[in-house]
C-alpha positions as CSV (number, residue, x, y, z in Angstrom):
1,M,21.5,-10.8,-14.1
2,K,18.4,-11.7,-11.8
3,N,18.8,-8.8,-9.8
4,T,18.7,-6.6,-13.3
5,L,15.3,-8.5,-14.2
6,N,13.9,-8.1,-11.0
7,K,14.3,-4.2,-10.9
8,I,13.2,-3.9,-14.1
9,N,9.9,-6.2,-13.2
10,V,9.3,-4.0,-10.5
11,L,10.0,-0.7,-12.7
12,G,7.3,-2.0,-15.2
13,A,4.9,-2.5,-12.6
14,F,5.0,0.8,-10.8
15,I,5.0,2.7,-14.4
16,F,1.9,0.2,-14.9
17,F,0.4,1.4,-11.6
18,L,0.9,5.0,-12.4
19,L,-0.7,4.3,-16.1
20,L,-3.8,2.9,-14.2
21,V,-3.9,5.8,-11.4
22,F,-3.7,8.7,-14.2
23,P,-5.4,8.3,-16.9
24,A,-5.0,10.3,-19.8
25,K,-7.1,13.1,-20.0
26,G,-9.1,15.0,-22.7
27,D,-11.9,18.2,-22.4
28,E,-14.2,15.9,-22.0
29,N,-12.9,13.8,-19.2
30,K,-11.8,16.8,-16.9
31,Q,-10.7,15.0,-13.6
32,Q,-12.1,16.9,-10.3
33,F,-9.9,18.0,-7.5
34,N,-9.1,16.0,-4.9
35,E,-10.6,13.2,-6.9
36,H,-7.4,10.8,-5.8
37,E,-5.0,10.5,-3.0
38,L,-1.7,9.1,-3.0
39,N,-0.3,7.5,-0.1
40,F,3.8,7.4,-0.5
41,Y,5.6,5.2,2.4
42,S,9.0,4.4,3.4
43,G,9.7,2.1,6.5
44,M,11.1,-1.6,7.6
45,F,9.3,-4.8,6.3
46,D,9.8,-7.3,8.7
47,F,10.7,-5.2,11.6
48,S,10.6,-8.8,13.7
49,D,13.1,-10.7,12.2
50,D,16.4,-10.2,12.1
51,G,17.5,-12.4,9.2
52,K,15.4,-10.7,6.7
53,R,14.1,-7.2,7.4
54,A,14.7,-4.7,4.6
55,T,13.8,-1.2,4.0
56,L,10.5,-0.9,2.0
57,F,9.0,1.8,-0.1
58,G,5.6,1.8,-1.8
59,I,3.2,4.1,-3.1
60,Q,-1.1,3.6,-2.9
61,H,-4.0,5.0,-4.4
62,Q,-7.4,5.9,-3.1
63,N,-10.1,7.1,-5.8
64,E,-12.3,9.7,-3.4
65,S,-14.8,9.2,-6.0
66,L,-15.3,5.9,-4.7
67,T,-15.7,6.8,-1.1
68,R,-18.9,5.6,0.6
69,D,-20.4,6.2,3.8
70,S,-21.6,3.1,5.6
71,F,-22.2,1.5,9.2
72,L,-18.7,0.5,9.2
73,G,-17.6,4.0,8.7
74,T,-16.2,5.9,5.4
75,I,-14.9,2.7,3.1
76,S,-13.2,3.1,0.0
77,P,-11.2,0.7,-2.3
78,V,-7.3,1.3,-2.6
79,T,-4.5,-0.4,-4.9
80,G,-0.9,-0.4,-3.8
81,L,2.7,-1.4,-4.4
82,M,5.3,-1.8,-2.2
83,F,9.2,-3.2,-2.9
84,T,11.9,-3.8,-0.3
85,A,15.8,-3.6,-1.0
86,D,15.7,-7.2,-1.3
87,N,13.8,-6.9,-4.3
88,A,10.6,-8.4,-2.8
89,G,7.5,-6.8,-3.8
90,Y,4.0,-6.6,-3.2
91,I,0.8,-5.5,-5.6
92,Y,-2.5,-5.2,-3.8
93,T,-5.9,-4.4,-3.8
94,G,-8.4,-3.9,-1.3
95,V,-10.6,-1.9,1.2
96,Q,-9.9,0.7,3.8
97,A,-12.2,2.5,6.2
98,E,-11.7,6.0,8.1
99,Y,-12.5,7.7,11.1
100,K,-11.9,11.2,11.7
101,I,-11.2,12.3,15.2
102,G,-10.4,15.7,15.0
103,K,-7.2,16.1,13.0
104,I,-6.5,13.0,14.0
105,N,-7.5,10.0,11.1
106,L,-7.7,6.4,12.2
107,I,-7.4,4.4,8.9
108,P,-7.6,0.2,8.9
109,S,-7.4,-2.2,6.0
110,F,-7.6,-5.1,4.2
111,T,-6.0,-5.9,1.0
112,P,-4.9,-9.2,-0.5
113,G,-2.7,-9.3,-3.4
114,L,0.5,-11.1,-4.8
115,Y,3.8,-11.7,-3.3
116,S,7.4,-11.9,-4.9
117,E,10.0,-12.7,-2.2
118,G,12.9,-11.5,-4.9
119,D,16.4,-12.2,-2.6
120,G,13.8,-11.2,0.6
121,K,11.6,-13.5,3.0
122,D,9.9,-16.3,1.4
123,L,6.2,-16.2,3.1
124,G,5.3,-19.3,1.8
125,S,2.6,-18.3,-1.0
126,P,2.2,-15.8,-4.0
127,I,-1.0,-15.1,-2.5
128,E,-0.7,-12.9,0.7
129,F,-3.3,-10.8,3.0
130,K,-2.1,-7.4,4.4
131,S,-3.7,-6.1,7.5
132,E,-3.0,-2.6,8.4
133,V,-3.7,-0.1,10.5
134,Q,-2.4,3.8,10.2
135,L,-2.8,6.6,12.3
136,S,-2.3,10.3,10.3
137,F,-2.9,14.0,10.9
138,D,-4.0,16.4,8.7
139,L,-1.0,18.5,7.8
140,F,-2.7,21.3,5.5
141,Q,-6.4,21.0,3.8
142,N,-4.8,18.4,1.1
143,S,-1.7,16.3,3.0
144,E,-1.0,14.4,6.2
145,L,1.4,12.9,7.8
146,G,1.1,9.2,9.4
147,F,2.3,6.3,10.8
148,S,1.4,2.7,9.8
149,Y,1.9,-0.8,10.9
150,N,0.8,-3.9,9.2
151,H,1.2,-7.8,9.3
152,I,1.4,-9.8,5.7
153,S,0.3,-13.7,5.5
154,N,-1.2,-16.1,3.6
155,A,-3.6,-17.5,6.0
156,S,-2.2,-20.9,6.0
157,I,-3.2,-21.5,2.5
158,G,0.7,-22.2,1.5
159,D,3.2,-24.7,2.6
160,K,4.2,-22.3,5.5
161,N,3.0,-19.2,6.9
162,P,6.0,-17.0,8.6
163,G,4.3,-14.2,8.1
164,A,5.8,-10.5,8.2
165,N,5.5,-7.3,10.6
166,S,6.4,-4.1,9.1
167,Y,5.8,-0.5,10.2
168,M,6.0,2.9,7.7
169,F,5.8,6.5,7.6
170,N,3.5,8.0,5.7
171,F,3.3,11.2,3.1
172,L,-0.8,11.6,1.6
173,Q,-1.7,14.2,-1.0
174,K,-5.2,14.5,-2.1
175,F,-5.0,15.7,-6.0
C-alpha cells in the first residue's frame, strides 16, 4: 500500500510539473520556437554506496527566454524532478551556467530542493542541495546528448549528512 501511494505521489508531482512547464496556450499567448528546453535523464543514484544505489530517472526544464549573459557566463533558471527505483524523489529549482566550446557545452548548476527518501537512502533532511556538472554535445540544431555527475547533500543542516553521488546520461531537446 505504501509503495503504491509513493508511486501515485511521484506521478502526481510529475503531472503537476508538466502543467507548470507547458501552460495552456491561446491565440494571444503564442509560444516562441526554442523557448523551452527539456532535459530527460537516467542514470545511477548514489553509485558510490553499494547498499543504497538505485536507478534514477528525471526531467529538467529550462525557459530559454529567462537566459541572461553575465560575467559568470550564460545563466538561466532550471526546475526539475527526479525519482529512483527505490521510490526516493527530489524536486528542485535553481540556476545553471552554460559555456559553449564549439559543439561541446559545459553546464554547471546549483539547485536546492526537497527530497523524499521513499524506500531509498536517508539523506538526513528533506532540504537538500544538488551541485552538478554536465558535458553535452550538440547533436542537431535543437538537441544535445550529454553526461552529468551530481552530488546531493544537506550541508549539515540535518541530523546526518551522508550525501549521494550520481551519474546520468542526458538527452536535451529545445521546443
